[in-house]
C-alpha positions in Angstrom: 22.5 -2.7 -1.5 20.5 -1.5 -5.7 16.9 -2.6 -5.5 14.8 -2.2 -8.8 11.0 -4.4 -10.2 11.0 -5.0 -13.3 8.0 -7.6 -15.6 8.4 -11.5 -15.7 9.0 -10.8 -18.6 12.0 -8.8 -19.4 13.9 -11.6 -17.0 13.3 -14.1 -19.3 16.7 -14.1 -20.2 19.8 -14.4 -18.4 21.3 -10.9 -20.0 18.6 -8.6 -18.9 18.4 -4.8 -20.4 17.0 -2.1 -18.0 15.5 1.2 -20.0 14.1 4.2 -19.1 13.3 5.8 -15.8 16.0 2.9 -14.2 18.1 3.4 -16.8 18.3 7.5 -15.8 18.4 6.4 -11.9 20.8 3.3 -12.0 23.3 5.7 -13.9 22.6 9.3 -13.4 21.8 8.9 -9.7 23.1 5.9 -7.9 25.9 5.8 -10.4 26.4 2.2 -10.5 29.3 0.8 -13.3 29.9 -2.5 -14.7 31.1 -5.3 -11.7 28.4 -4.0 -9.8 25.8 -5.9 -7.5 22.2 -5.4 -8.3 18.7 -7.4 -7.1 16.0 -6.8 -9.2 12.7 -8.5 -8.4 9.4 -9.4 -10.8 6.1 -8.9 -7.8 5.7 -12.3 -8.1 8.1 -14.3 -5.1 11.2 -14.4 -7.2 14.5 -12.3 -6.7 17.6 -12.1 -9.2 20.8 -12.0 -8.3 22.5 -10.7 -10.7 26.0 -7.9 -12.3 25.7 -4.6 -14.4 27.2 -5.7 -17.7 27.3 -2.0 -19.0 26.1 0.7 -18.3 24.3 3.7 -19.8 21.9 6.4 -19.1 19.2 5.0 -21.9 20.1 1.4 -20.8 22.0 -0.5 -18.7 22.6 -4.3 -19.8 23.3 -6.8 -16.1 23.2 -10.8 -16.1 21.4 -13.4 -14.0 24.3 -15.0 -11.2 21.6 -16.9 -9.3 17.1 -16.9 -9.1 16.0 -17.9 -6.0 12.6 -17.2 -4.0 11.0 -14.0 -2.1 9.1 -13.4 -0.1 8.5 -10.4 2.6 4.7 -9.8 2.8 3.1 -9.9 5.5 0.1 -12.6 6.4 -2.6 -10.6 6.7 -3.3 -8.5 3.0 -4.4 -4.2 3.9 -6.3 -2.6 2.6 -6.2 1.0 2.9 -8.9 3.5 1.8 -7.3 7.0 2.4 -9.6 10.3 1.9 -7.6 12.3 -0.3 -5.0 14.8 1.7 -4.3 17.6 0.4 -0.2 18.7 -1.3 2.0 16.5 -0.3 0.4 14.8 2.5 -1.5 11.7 0.3 2.6 10.9 -1.3 3.9 10.9 2.3 0.6 8.0 2.9 1.8 6.9 0.0 5.2 6.4 0.6 5.5 5.0 5.0 1.9 2.9 4.4 4.3 0.8 1.3 6.8 0.3 3.8 4.9 -1.0 6.4 3.4 -3.5 4.3 0.3 -2.3 3.0 -1.4 -4.0 -0.4 -3.4 -1.9 -1.8 -4.6 2.4 -1.5 -7.4 3.2 -3.0 -7.8 7.9 -2.8 -11.6 7.9 -1.8 -13.0 12.0 -2.4 -15.3 11.9 0.4 -18.2 14.2 1.5 -14.8 16.8 3.8 -12.5 16.5 1.2 -10.8 19.3 0.6 -9.3 17.5 -3.1 -11.7 16.4 -5.7 -9.6 15.5 -8.3 -6.6 14.6 -8.9 -4.3 13.5 -12.1 -1.5 12.3 -9.1 -2.3 8.4 -9.5 0.7 7.8 -12.0 3.1 10.1 -8.6 1.9 7.9 -6.5 2.2 4.4 -8.6 5.6 5.5 -9.1 6.3 6.7 -5.3 4.6 3.5 -4.7 7.3 1.8 -6.6 10.2 3.7 -5.3 9.4 3.1 -1.5 8.6 -1.0 -2.0 12.5 -1.3 -3.6 14.0 0.9 -0.6 11.9 -1.4 1.5 13.1 -4.8 0.0 9.2 -5.6 -0.4 8.6 -7.9 -3.2 5.6 -6.8 -4.3 4.3 -3.5 -5.3 1.2 -2.0 -3.8 -1.7 -1.4 -5.9 -2.7 2.0 -6.8 -6.1 2.7 -7.4 -8.0 5.5 -9.2 -9.5 7.7 -6.9 -13.6 7.1 -6.4 -16.2 9.0 -4.6 -16.9 7.6 -1.2 -20.4 6.1 -2.5 -18.8 4.4 -5.7 -16.1 2.8 -2.9 -18.4 1.1 -0.9 -20.8 0.0 -3.9 -17.2 -2.1 -5.0 -16.6 -3.1 -1.4 -19.9 -5.0 -0.8 -21.2 -5.5 -3.9 -23.1 -9.7 -3.3 -20.3 -10.8 -6.5 -17.7 -9.9 -3.7 -17.4 -11.5 -0.8 -15.4 -8.9 1.8 -17.4 -7.1 4.3 -20.9 -9.1 3.5 -21.1 -11.7 6.9 -23.1 -10.7 9.4 -20.7 -12.8 12.4 -18.7 -10.5 14.4 -15.0 -12.6 13.8 -15.8 -12.2 9.7 -16.2 -8.7 9.5 -13.1 -7.5 7.9 -13.7 -3.2 7.7 -12.9 -0.6 10.2 -13.9 2.7 10.0 -11.7 5.6 12.0 -13.6 7.6 14.2 -12.7 10.6 17.1 -16.1 10.0 18.3 -15.3 6.3 19.3 -12.7 5.9 21.1 -14.2 3.6 24.1 -13.0 1.2 20.9 -9.9 1.5 20.8 -8.2 -0.6 17.5 -6.8 -3.3 20.1 -9.9 -3.9 20.8 -11.7 -4.2 17.1 -9.0 -6.8 15.8 -9.3 -9.3 18.8 -12.2 -10.2 17.2 -10.1 -10.5 14.0 -7.7 -13.5 15.2 -8.1 -15.1 12.0 -9.0 -12.6 9.4 -6.2 -12.4 6.1 -8.1 -9.5 4.7 -8.8 -6.0 6.2 -10.3 -2.8 5.0 -9.1 0.3 6.8 -10.9 3.3 6.0 -8.8 6.9 6.8 -11.1 10.3 6.8 -9.3 13.6 5.1 -8.9 16.6 7.3 -11.6 17.2 9.2 -12.7 13.4 9.1 -15.6 11.5 7.8 -19.2 13.0 8.2 -22.0 12.0 10.5 -24.1 10.2 7.4 -20.8 8.3 6.1 -20.1 7.2 9.2 -24.1 5.8 9.2 -23.4 4.5 6.1 -19.8 2.8 6.3 -21.7 0.6 9.4 -24.7 -0.4 7.6 -21.8 -1.9 4.8 -20.8 -4.0 7.6 -17.6 -1.5 8.6 -16.8 -1.7 12.4 -16.1 2.0 13.7 -12.5 2.1 15.3 -10.5 4.6 17.0 -6.7 4.9 17.7 -6.5 7.0 20.9 -7.4 9.9 22.9 -5.2 12.2 20.5 -6.5 13.2 17.3 -4.0 12.7 14.6 -3.4 14.0 11.5 -4.9 12.1 8.5 -1.2 11.0 7.3 -0.6 10.2 10.3 -4.2 7.6 11.3 -2.9 5.4 8.8 1.2 4.8 9.8 -0.2 4.8 13.0 -3.4 1.9 12.0 -1.2 -0.1 9.9 1.7 -0.3 12.2 -0.8 -1.5 14.9 -2.3 -4.0 12.8 1.3 -5.8 11.2 1.6 -5.9 15.1 -1.4 -7.5 15.9 -2.0 -9.4 12.9 1.1 -9.7 10.5 4.4 -9.8 11.0 5.9 -6.8 13.0 7.0 -7.0 16.6 
């Protein structure tokens, strides 16, 4: 099944024009031909079943066959604040957490980050779009520009944003993972999140978070949590954490 995201303004007529990288990928890589079916998502909760009419590497014309409401999004909105990892590790994080249903990914530059400047945001957005299409999601997660640890916490806890400012245990919905907090595993932490529908996860880069960063995050309302007695790589930790959250609170299991 071929799946594709297009903005709603390109889906207003019965004939749909697909251009640019999407057209090249469909024609040269997937080798679609007239008559082939294709499913298009608008990112707003609708699915369009279409049929290819004309095919060229610069332009593909498809015809709408049907439009139906569609959503496979999790009832839990998960924001991942990921300490930027080296090399292609971030690519893997973006791809796999998108498949698992993450809503937003914020690359964070921390005290121990070995990568402090990057121009890969557009690349990461393309990876997220491809992973969303492959997994049949109806929305592409937001990939934000990298921010410093301090800027991230400021944006998350400023008064205009209700996230993470409550001091009642059951309404806190930010978790920061630490190797030093093995007695508070994620399942235990999530027992107080039963009615929460927005969760922010903080995962450190190689080397994890510093003691000062953990202290500041906890002061801002984040809860320390652990993924068990074994030390997970920075690219493994978000995959494990989101899988557990989707099983406990979301739509897996």
